[in-house]
C-alpha positions as CSV (number, residue, x, y, z in Angstrom):
1,M,2.2,20.0,-28.5
2,T,2.7,16.9,-26.3
3,K,-0.3,14.8,-25.9
4,V,-0.9,13.5,-22.3
5,V,-3.6,11.5,-21.0
6,F,-4.5,10.7,-17.3
7,L,-6.1,7.2,-17.7
8,D,-7.7,7.0,-14.0
9,A,-7.6,10.7,-12.9
10,A,-10.5,9.9,-10.5
11,T,-8.0,8.1,-8.2
12,M,-6.9,11.6,-7.3
13,A,-10.1,12.1,-5.8
14,V,-10.6,16.2,-5.6
15,T,-6.8,17.0,-5.8
16,D,-5.7,19.8,-7.7
17,L,-4.2,18.7,-11.1
18,S,-3.3,22.1,-12.4
19,P,0.5,21.3,-12.1
20,L,0.1,19.0,-15.0
21,Q,-1.5,21.8,-17.4
22,L,1.7,22.7,-18.7
23,P,2.6,25.0,-21.9
24,D,2.9,23.0,-24.9
25,V,1.0,20.1,-23.5
26,T,-2.3,18.8,-24.4
27,L,-3.9,17.3,-21.2
28,M,-6.9,14.8,-21.0
29,L,-8.3,13.4,-18.0
30,Y,-10.4,10.4,-18.0
31,P,-11.9,9.5,-14.6
32,Q,-11.6,5.8,-15.2
33,T,-10.1,3.2,-17.9
34,S,-11.3,-0.2,-18.2
35,A,-9.0,-2.7,-20.1
36,E,-11.3,-2.5,-23.2
37,Q,-11.0,1.2,-23.3
38,V,-7.4,1.3,-22.6
39,L,-6.3,1.8,-26.8
40,T,-9.1,4.2,-27.3
41,H,-8.1,6.3,-24.5
42,A,-4.8,6.3,-24.9
43,K,-4.5,6.7,-28.7
44,D,-1.9,9.0,-29.9
45,A,-0.9,10.1,-26.7
46,Q,3.2,10.4,-26.1
47,V,2.4,10.2,-22.1
48,L,0.2,8.1,-20.3
49,I,-0.4,8.9,-16.6
50,S,-1.8,5.7,-14.6
51,N,-2.0,4.7,-11.1
52,K,-3.5,1.2,-11.4
53,V,-4.7,0.6,-15.3
54,P,-2.5,-2.0,-16.3
55,L,-0.3,-1.5,-19.3
56,D,0.6,-4.7,-20.5
57,A,2.9,-6.0,-23.7
58,K,-0.4,-6.3,-26.0
59,A,-1.2,-2.5,-25.0
60,I,2.3,-1.4,-25.4
61,A,2.5,-2.8,-28.6
62,A,-0.7,-0.9,-29.9
63,L,0.6,2.3,-28.9
64,P,3.0,3.3,-31.6
65,E,3.1,7.1,-30.4
66,L,3.8,6.4,-26.4
67,R,7.4,7.5,-25.6
68,C,6.8,7.8,-21.6
69,I,4.5,6.4,-18.9
70,L,4.2,8.2,-15.6
71,V,3.3,5.8,-12.8
72,A,1.0,7.9,-10.0
73,A,2.4,5.7,-7.6
74,T,5.7,4.3,-6.1
75,G,4.8,0.5,-7.4
76,V,5.0,-0.4,-11.0
77,N,3.8,-3.8,-11.0
78,M,1.1,-2.7,-13.1
79,V,3.5,-2.0,-16.1
80,D,5.0,-4.1,-18.1
81,L,8.7,-3.0,-17.7
82,V,10.3,-5.2,-20.0
83,A,8.2,-4.4,-22.5
84,A,8.2,-0.6,-22.2
85,K,12.1,-1.0,-22.1
86,A,12.0,-2.9,-25.4
87,A,9.9,0.0,-27.2
88,G,12.2,2.4,-25.8
89,I,9.4,3.9,-23.4
90,V,10.3,5.9,-20.3
91,V,9.0,4.8,-17.4
92,C,8.9,7.1,-14.0
93,N,7.2,6.5,-10.8
94,V,6.7,8.9,-7.9
95,Q,8.8,8.7,-4.5
96,A,8.4,9.1,-0.8
97,Y,5.4,11.4,-1.2
98,A,3.1,9.2,1.3
99,G,5.8,9.1,4.0
100,T,3.8,10.5,6.5
101,A,0.6,9.5,5.3
102,V,1.2,5.6,5.3
103,P,2.8,5.4,8.7
104,Q,0.0,7.3,10.3
105,Q,-2.5,4.6,8.7
106,V,-0.1,2.0,10.0
107,F,-0.6,3.2,14.0
108,A,-4.2,4.2,12.9
109,L,-4.9,0.7,12.2
110,L,-2.6,-0.8,14.8
111,L,-4.5,1.6,17.6
112,Q,-7.8,0.2,16.6
113,L,-6.6,-3.4,17.2
114,T,-5.1,-2.7,20.3
115,N,-7.3,0.0,22.0
116,H,-10.8,-1.2,20.3
117,I,-11.7,2.7,19.7
118,Q,-14.5,1.6,17.4
119,S,-15.7,-1.0,19.4
120,Y,-15.8,1.1,22.5
121,H,-17.6,4.1,20.6
122,Q,-20.2,1.8,19.1
123,A,-20.6,0.3,22.7
124,V,-21.4,3.8,24.4
125,Q,-24.0,4.7,21.2
126,Q,-25.5,1.2,22.2
127,G,-26.1,2.6,25.8
128,L,-23.5,-0.2,27.4
129,W,-21.7,2.6,29.3
130,S,-24.9,4.2,30.7
131,Q,-26.0,0.6,32.1
132,S,-22.6,0.2,33.6
133,S,-22.6,-0.9,37.5
134,Q,-19.1,1.2,37.8
135,F,-17.4,4.4,36.3
136,C,-15.6,2.4,33.3
137,L,-16.7,-0.1,30.8
138,H,-14.7,-3.2,30.4
139,L,-15.5,-4.8,27.3
140,H,-11.9,-5.6,25.3
141,P,-8.5,-5.8,27.0
142,I,-6.1,-3.1,25.9
143,E,-2.6,-3.4,24.9
144,E,0.2,-0.8,25.3
145,L,2.7,-0.7,22.5
146,A,5.6,0.5,24.8
147,D,8.4,-2.4,24.9
148,K,6.6,-4.3,22.2
149,T,8.5,-5.7,19.1
150,M,7.7,-4.4,15.5
151,T,9.2,-6.2,12.6
152,L,9.3,-4.5,9.5
153,V,9.3,-6.1,6.5
154,G,10.8,-3.4,3.8
155,Y,13.1,-0.6,5.1
156,G,12.5,1.9,2.2
157,D,11.2,5.4,3.3
158,L,8.0,4.3,4.2
159,G,9.6,1.4,6.7
160,R,11.7,3.9,8.1
161,A,9.2,6.2,8.5
162,T,7.0,3.7,10.3
163,A,10.4,2.8,12.4
164,R,10.4,6.8,13.9
165,L,6.8,6.3,15.1
166,A,7.6,3.2,16.6
167,E,10.4,4.3,18.5
168,A,8.1,7.0,19.6
169,F,6.1,4.7,21.2
170,G,8.4,3.0,23.1
171,M,8.4,-0.4,20.7
172,K,11.4,-2.3,19.9
173,L,12.5,-2.7,16.3
174,L,13.3,-5.6,14.0
175,I,14.3,-5.2,10.3
176,A,13.5,-8.3,8.7
177,E,16.5,-9.2,6.2
178,R,15.3,-10.7,2.7
179,P,13.8,-14.0,3.1
180,D,16.6,-15.1,0.4
181,A,19.5,-13.5,1.9
182,I,22.7,-15.5,2.0
183,E,24.3,-13.0,4.3
184,I,22.6,-11.1,7.1
185,R,23.4,-7.3,6.6
186,P,24.2,-5.4,9.7
187,G,21.1,-3.9,11.3
188,R,19.1,-6.4,9.9
189,T,17.7,-9.6,11.5
190,A,17.3,-13.2,9.6
191,F,13.5,-13.2,8.0
192,E,12.4,-16.3,10.2
193,N,14.0,-15.4,13.2
194,A,12.4,-11.5,12.8
195,I,8.9,-13.1,12.3
196,R,9.0,-14.9,15.0
197,Q,9.8,-12.2,17.4
198,A,7.4,-9.9,16.3
199,D,4.5,-8.8,18.4
200,V,3.7,-6.6,15.2
201,L,4.7,-6.9,11.8
202,S,4.1,-4.5,9.3
203,L,4.7,-4.9,5.5
204,H,6.5,-2.3,3.6
205,C,7.9,-4.2,0.5
206,P,7.1,-4.3,-3.1
207,L,4.9,-7.0,-4.7
208,N,6.9,-8.7,-6.9
209,A,7.7,-12.8,-7.8
210,A,9.9,-13.0,-4.9
211,T,7.3,-11.5,-2.2
212,E,4.1,-12.7,-3.4
213,K,2.4,-14.3,-1.0
214,L,5.1,-13.9,1.2
215,M,3.0,-14.3,4.2
216,N,1.7,-18.0,3.5
217,A,0.5,-20.5,5.9
218,N,3.9,-21.5,6.6
219,T,5.4,-18.2,7.5
220,L,2.2,-17.1,9.1
221,S,2.5,-20.1,11.6
222,W,5.9,-18.8,12.4
223,M,4.3,-16.0,14.0
224,K,3.5,-15.6,17.7
225,P,-0.4,-16.4,18.3
226,T,-0.3,-13.0,20.0
227,A,0.9,-11.1,17.1
228,L,-0.6,-8.5,14.7
229,L,0.0,-8.1,11.1
230,I,-0.3,-4.8,9.4
231,N,-0.4,-4.4,5.5
232,T,-0.2,-1.2,4.0
233,A,2.0,-2.4,1.0
234,R,0.1,-4.9,-1.3
235,G,-2.3,-7.2,-1.0
236,G,-0.5,-10.0,-3.0
237,L,1.9,-10.1,-0.5
238,I,-0.4,-12.2,1.6
239,D,-1.8,-15.5,1.0
240,E,-5.4,-14.7,1.9
241,K,-6.9,-18.0,2.5
242,A,-4.1,-18.6,5.1
243,L,-4.4,-15.7,6.8
244,A,-8.1,-16.2,6.8
245,E,-7.8,-19.6,8.4
246,A,-4.9,-18.3,10.9
247,L,-7.3,-15.5,12.3
248,T,-10.6,-17.6,12.3
249,T,-8.7,-20.4,14.3
250,G,-7.1,-18.3,16.5
251,R,-3.5,-19.2,15.3
252,L,-2.8,-15.0,14.8
253,A,-4.5,-12.5,17.1
254,G,-5.2,-9.7,14.7
255,A,-4.7,-7.9,11.4
256,A,-5.4,-4.9,9.8
257,L,-5.1,-4.4,5.9
258,D,-5.1,-1.5,3.7
259,V,-4.8,-3.5,0.6
260,L,-6.1,-6.9,-1.0
261,S,-5.1,-8.7,-3.7
262,V,-8.0,-7.9,-6.0
263,E,-9.3,-4.0,-5.9
264,P,-11.7,-3.1,-5.4
265,P,-12.7,-6.5,-4.1
266,A,-15.9,-8.8,-4.8
267,V,-18.5,-8.7,-2.0
268,S,-17.7,-12.3,-1.7
269,H,-13.9,-11.8,-1.1
270,M,-13.0,-14.3,1.9
271,L,-11.4,-11.2,3.9
272,L,-14.7,-8.9,3.6
273,N,-16.3,-12.1,5.5
274,K,-17.8,-10.4,8.9
275,S,-17.4,-13.7,10.7
276,I,-13.7,-13.3,10.6
277,P,-12.6,-12.3,14.1
278,N,-10.1,-9.4,14.8
279,L,-9.9,-8.4,11.3
280,I,-9.7,-4.7,10.1
281,V,-9.9,-4.1,6.2
282,T,-9.8,0.0,4.9
283,P,-10.2,0.3,1.0
284,H,-6.8,1.5,-0.1
285,V,-6.6,4.7,1.5
286,A,-3.2,5.2,3.6
287,W,-1.5,6.7,0.8
288,A,-4.7,9.2,0.1
289,S,-3.9,11.9,2.6
290,R,-4.9,15.2,1.3
291,Q,-1.2,16.3,1.4
292,A,0.3,13.3,-0.1
293,M,-1.9,13.5,-3.2
294,Q,-0.9,17.0,-3.7
295,R,2.6,16.2,-3.6
296,L,1.9,13.1,-6.0
297,V,0.6,15.7,-8.4
298,G,3.9,17.8,-7.7
299,Q,6.1,14.7,-8.8
300,L,4.1,13.8,-11.6
301,S,4.7,17.4,-12.9
302,E,8.0,17.5,-12.4
303,N,8.6,13.8,-14.1
304,L,6.6,15.7,-17.3
305,Q,8.6,18.2,-17.2
306,A,11.8,16.6,-17.1
307,F,10.8,14.0,-19.9
308,I,10.0,16.9,-22.2
309,R,13.3,18.4,-21.5
310,Q,14.7,14.9,-22.2
311,Q,16.2,14.6,-19.0
312,P,13.9,12.1,-17.2
313,V,13.8,12.0,-13.4
314,R,12.6,9.0,-11.2
315,Q,12.7,6.6,-14.0
316,V,12.4,2.8,-13.2
């Protein structure tokens, strides 16, 4: 029997996990696992499933039975890949499962910034429309997306899917080249130039040493004061202090974030300050449509079956 432990199964909400209940597999589900509980929960497991529970070199070294880590996400920054490789542990992720969910959230956030749906709804509830001297109520300027330039940083599955929606809205597209690129690939635009031209900047790149705080005081200063920043990737891509300052001083028109550098954030987190204008924060749910989560579980099941057959798929 292969012992499989899902360390943070509660991240899947009410998703059907039965595809993981395979023959010759003992499946243990823990709603969540703290750093102090990792070794206890993972004891004697050959396979660990983790969405966001960190598995560092110390934990990996303390789990001699571990042979496979299945990441219930595309990003694998929570696993020490060097330590895993040295220990002969297979690491697999899930891919392209949220190709409709994340782009949909990008535009839900963007439309909230441009059309102010919630603000107008609240105004109606507060009776302001009923008090209006005319048939409509003008409180916030509404911007059309057509003919605006969307710059994409990261052009994998999610970036390409977001691009298709942008084109449907009549937007112009720029794909930013890597900041440190020596040559500009066909169809790409030099990073700084792409940032400077953006009316909307949408982040879709992984978080790693090269991209940490990619959007900082310097790079944010390149953006138009009328531009909007959308981040549905990883919170660490943004220098959050610099973003707060840019929004507060009016150097940036608005931002919408589904991710922060620390999750869940402390109530004192600087970007949860209600005084910051034109900032929307949602709690890392862009990936979490009902359909996307079920696709994710399906891929976890495929990855688990492939590992048991000793033919790993989606191996990092």
